[in-house]
ROLUM-647914 format. One line per field, with one value per residue (C-alpha): residue in three letters; x, y, z. Coordinates in pm, 1 decimal. Layout:
% residues N
margu	[Ala,...]
x	[X,...]
y	[Y,...]
z	[Z,...]
END
This chain:
% residues 233
margu	[Unk,Unk,Unk,Unk,Unk,Unk,Unk,Unk,Unk,Unk,Unk,Unk,Unk,Unk,Unk,Unk,Unk,Unk,Unk,Unk,Unk,Unk,Unk,Unk,Unk,Unk,Unk,Unk,Unk,Unk,Unk,Unk,Unk,Unk,Unk,Unk,Unk,Unk,Unk,Unk,Unk,Unk,Unk,Unk,Unk,Unk,Unk,Unk,Unk,Unk,Unk,Unk,Unk,Unk,Unk,Unk,Unk,Unk,Unk,Unk,Unk,Unk,Unk,Unk,Unk,Unk,Unk,Unk,Unk,Unk,Unk,Unk,Unk,Unk,Unk,Unk,Unk,Unk,Unk,Unk,Unk,Unk,Unk,Unk,Unk,Unk,Unk,Unk,Unk,Unk,Unk,Unk,Unk,Unk,Unk,Unk,Unk,Unk,Unk,Unk,Unk,Unk,Unk,Unk,Unk,Unk,Unk,Unk,Unk,Unk,Unk,Unk,Unk,Unk,Unk,Unk,Unk,Unk,Unk,Unk,Unk,Unk,Unk,Unk,Unk,Unk,Unk,Unk,Unk,Unk,Unk,Unk,Unk,Unk,Unk,Unk,Unk,Unk,Unk,Unk,Unk,Unk,Unk,Unk,Unk,Unk,Unk,Unk,Unk,Unk,Unk,Unk,Unk,Unk,Unk,Unk,Unk,Unk,Unk,Unk,Unk,Unk,Unk,Unk,Unk,Unk,Unk,Unk,Unk,Unk,Unk,Unk,Unk,Unk,Unk,Unk,Unk,Unk,Unk,Unk,Unk,Unk,Unk,Unk,Unk,Unk,Unk,Unk,Unk,Unk,Unk,Unk,Unk,Unk,Unk,Unk,Unk,Unk,Unk,Unk,Unk,Unk,Unk,Unk,Unk,Unk,Unk,Unk,Unk,Unk,Unk,Unk,Unk,Unk,Unk,Unk,Unk,Unk,Unk,Unk,Unk,Unk,Unk,Unk,Unk,Unk,Unk,Unk,Unk,Unk,Unk,Unk,Unk]
x	[3265.2,3017.0,3067.4,2820.3,2491.2,2413.4,2144.7,1825.1,1805.5,1616.5,1278.9,1356.0,1557.6,1660.9,1476.2,1145.6,1313.9,1504.3,1187.5,993.5,1276.6,1270.5,895.5,939.8,1213.1,1001.7,703.2,927.8,1066.0,723.6,593.2,880.0,809.4,443.0,517.5,783.0,544.5,736.5,424.7,107.5,-247.3,-391.8,-54.0,-78.7,160.5,249.5,402.7,626.9,762.3,825.0,989.4,1226.7,1303.9,1373.2,1537.1,1296.9,1040.2,677.7,547.2,759.1,613.0,263.8,309.1,453.1,154.8,-78.7,93.5,41.8,-323.4,-372.4,-209.8,-447.7,-171.1,-286.1,-611.2,-680.4,-961.6,-1096.1,-957.6,-745.3,-494.6,-325.1,-274.4,-175.5,-484.3,-680.6,-840.9,-1213.9,-1393.2,-1667.2,-1408.1,-1205.5,-1518.3,-1621.1,-1274.9,-1260.5,-1602.3,-1485.6,-1158.3,-1351.8,-1547.3,-1234.5,-985.1,-1250.2,-1312.0,-939.0,-920.1,-1215.2,-1040.8,-726.1,-817.2,-865.3,-578.7,-272.6,66.0,199.4,-71.1,-35.5,339.8,287.7,101.6,392.9,646.2,473.5,445.9,817.2,900.9,689.0,839.9,1192.0,1117.0,988.6,1295.9,1531.8,1349.0,1280.9,1131.9,761.9,712.0,862.7,673.1,350.7,425.0,511.2,210.5,-40.2,121.0,42.0,-326.3,-340.3,-182.5,-483.8,-713.9,-483.2,-590.7,-921.6,-745.3,-946.3,-748.7,-1043.4,-1075.1,-701.9,-726.9,-1013.5,-805.1,-509.5,-735.8,-866.6,-514.4,-430.9,-715.5,-598.9,-227.2,-193.9,-411.6,-235.8,107.1,9.7,-112.6,199.1,416.0,220.1,187.8,508.6,312.3,456.5,589.7,239.8,95.7,351.9,279.9,-93.1,-41.5,176.9,-107.3,-343.0,-102.5,-44.8,-419.5,-432.5,-138.6,-296.5,-615.7,-818.5,-1042.8,-1389.2,-1527.1,-1484.8,-1112.4,-1044.9,-870.5,-1193.9,-1306.8,-949.8,-939.5,-1276.3,-1151.8,-828.2,-1005.1,-1260.2,-979.8,-788.4,-1092.8,-1137.4,-766.6,-730.9,-1035.5,-943.1,-570.2,-622.7,-912.1,-1140.3,-1456.1]
y	[-1532.7,-1581.3,-1384.5,-1129.5,-1278.5,-1291.6,-1039.0,-1188.8,-1207.8,-919.7,-1016.9,-800.8,-1051.2,-993.1,-1305.2,-1133.2,-856.9,-1107.4,-1306.6,-998.9,-903.5,-1248.0,-1227.8,-890.1,-1024.5,-1321.6,-1095.6,-858.4,-1138.2,-1280.5,-928.9,-860.5,-1182.7,-1088.6,-738.8,-863.3,-1124.1,-1427.4,-1527.9,-1471.9,-1426.3,-1749.1,-1907.4,-2111.9,-1990.3,-2319.3,-2288.1,-2593.1,-2497.9,-2137.5,-2238.1,-2473.5,-2222.9,-1934.8,-2139.3,-2034.5,-2205.6,-2265.9,-2041.5,-1757.9,-1812.8,-1828.7,-1490.2,-1340.4,-1464.5,-1307.3,-974.9,-1017.3,-1108.5,-790.5,-591.8,-740.5,-913.4,-1259.1,-1424.0,-1700.7,-1943.1,-2232.1,-2570.6,-2403.4,-2207.0,-1886.2,-1779.4,-1469.2,-1251.7,-1239.5,-902.1,-910.6,-677.1,-581.5,-500.3,-285.8,-90.8,-41.3,72.6,320.7,461.9,507.7,661.3,917.7,1026.1,1058.8,1197.5,1421.2,1571.4,1631.1,1812.7,2031.9,2109.6,2239.9,2611.9,2584.4,2342.7,2472.1,2507.7,2190.3,1968.7,2130.1,2081.8,1715.3,1660.4,1806.6,1610.8,1275.4,1351.4,1433.3,1111.2,905.4,1076.2,1020.2,650.3,621.1,789.5,573.0,257.8,158.0,-178.2,-235.4,-246.9,99.1,239.3,103.7,252.9,595.1,592.6,515.5,763.1,1036.8,944.9,934.8,1281.5,1412.3,1288.0,1446.4,1783.4,1737.0,1750.9,1449.1,1166.6,929.6,994.6,938.0,606.9,504.3,597.3,393.5,91.6,133.8,154.7,-174.3,-333.3,-180.2,-235.3,-575.0,-499.8,-171.7,-331.6,-603.9,-350.9,-136.6,-443.2,-562.0,-225.1,-68.6,256.4,425.2,716.0,786.5,764.8,1008.8,1253.9,1229.5,1296.2,1593.0,1733.7,1706.4,1884.4,2159.2,2226.8,2234.4,2471.1,2698.5,2712.4,2550.0,2323.7,2332.5,2321.0,2063.1,2136.6,2167.0,1935.4,1783.0,1667.1,1561.7,1336.9,1185.7,1089.2,954.7,723.7,609.3,527.1,342.2,128.6,26.4,-31.6,-259.8,-470.2,-507.4,-563.2,-836.6,-999.5,-975.2,-1013.7]
z	[5281.2,5006.2,4687.8,4563.0,4458.4,4091.7,4006.2,3872.6,3495.5,3338.9,3198.2,2897.1,2701.1,2340.7,2229.3,2168.8,1971.4,1762.1,1699.6,1596.1,1364.2,1204.2,1152.3,984.8,757.9,652.0,583.0,386.7,168.7,87.0,25.8,-214.1,-403.3,-438.5,-566.2,-809.0,-950.1,-824.1,-629.5,-830.7,-705.1,-569.8,-494.5,-171.2,96.4,264.0,607.9,575.5,233.8,333.8,660.4,479.3,204.8,443.9,717.2,992.6,1212.0,1116.9,1398.0,1257.9,912.2,1061.1,1226.7,908.9,709.9,964.1,893.6,517.7,565.6,768.5,485.5,230.1,34.1,140.3,241.5,490.3,408.0,617.0,508.6,238.8,440.5,332.8,-26.4,-218.9,-245.5,-569.5,-649.0,-728.3,-966.6,-720.2,-454.1,-695.2,-791.7,-430.9,-325.8,-613.4,-520.5,-162.3,-282.1,-482.7,-175.1,40.9,-210.3,-364.3,-21.6,9.3,-323.4,-225.0,103.5,-70.1,-43.1,335.9,403.4,586.8,419.0,581.9,434.1,92.7,106.5,196.8,-131.9,-327.5,-119.4,-178.6,-549.3,-568.2,-380.4,-621.4,-925.9,-793.2,-737.7,-1094.6,-1240.0,-1037.6,-1150.4,-791.2,-699.2,-760.1,-385.4,-339.1,-637.8,-490.3,-149.1,-292.4,-525.0,-252.8,-13.1,-264.0,-268.7,111.0,119.9,-72.8,204.3,463.1,320.9,503.7,839.8,956.6,1116.6,1080.8,708.1,667.6,853.1,625.5,321.1,446.3,490.5,136.4,0.4,171.3,-24.3,-350.6,-299.1,-467.3,-771.0,-836.7,-809.1,-1055.1,-1310.9,-1274.7,-1324.5,-1629.6,-1802.8,-1674.7,-1670.3,-1364.7,-1572.7,-1705.7,-1356.3,-1219.6,-1503.1,-1434.6,-1065.5,-1155.2,-1364.0,-1068.3,-834.7,-1091.3,-1097.3,-717.4,-686.7,-947.7,-742.3,-1019.4,-812.9,-968.2,-1319.7,-1596.6,-1626.1,-1254.9,-1010.5,-878.6,-1223.3,-1307.9,-1001.5,-1091.4,-1436.1,-1289.1,-1043.9,-1305.1,-1547.4,-1276.3,-1197.6,-1560.8,-1613.3,-1310.7,-1394.3,-1761.4,-1708.5,-1450.3,-1637.4,-1336.6,-1543.8]
END
C-alpha cells in the first residue's frame, strides 16, 4: 500500500521574505554610512564594490540602491550609475518655500486642531529632544527632527498635505543631516523647536512675536544655513 502522498510545497516560501530582509539591511547600512559622513555627496555607489564589501549579490545591491534613490539619498544618472545625492541650492530654496506653505498652514490650524494632533506635536518634540540628549546617531536625529516638522502639517487634518510634506522632507533629509553633522547644532535646533511649541501651546499664533512669524524666521534661517554650510553657491 502506497504511503501518504507528500503535500504540494506551499508557494509562500521564506525565500522572498529573506531576500526582502537582505535588501533592507543593505539599504540600512548604506544609509547609515551616508548619514555618518562615511559616504559623502557625489560618491559613486558601485554595485560590484558594495556587493563584495557586504557579502551579498549584485541584484540585492541594485534593489537596495533603488530604495535609496526613492528616499532622495541617492541619484541615478544615465551612463554614470548611482551616487550619493548632492543637494542643490535651487532645490533647497524651493523645498523651504514649500515647507513654509505647508507648515505655516499647520501652525495657523493649531486653534482648530483636535487634542490628538496637538499632542502629536509635543510628542515628536519630546522624542527629538530625547534623541539629542542621548547623543543618538545622526540618522535617528534626522528622523526625529523631520517627524516634528511633519507633525506641524498634521495639524491641518489633511492627509494629502501630510503626504506632500513627507515628500519634501525626503528631499531635504540629506542636506539637513550634513549640516547637523558639520555644525553639531542639534541642541540649538531642539531649543528652537521648543520655543515654537511653547508659543503654540500659549495660543500665541499671530503677530510679530507669534508662532507663525517664528516659524517663518526658522525656515528662512534653515535655508541660509544649509546653502552656506554646504557651499552650494
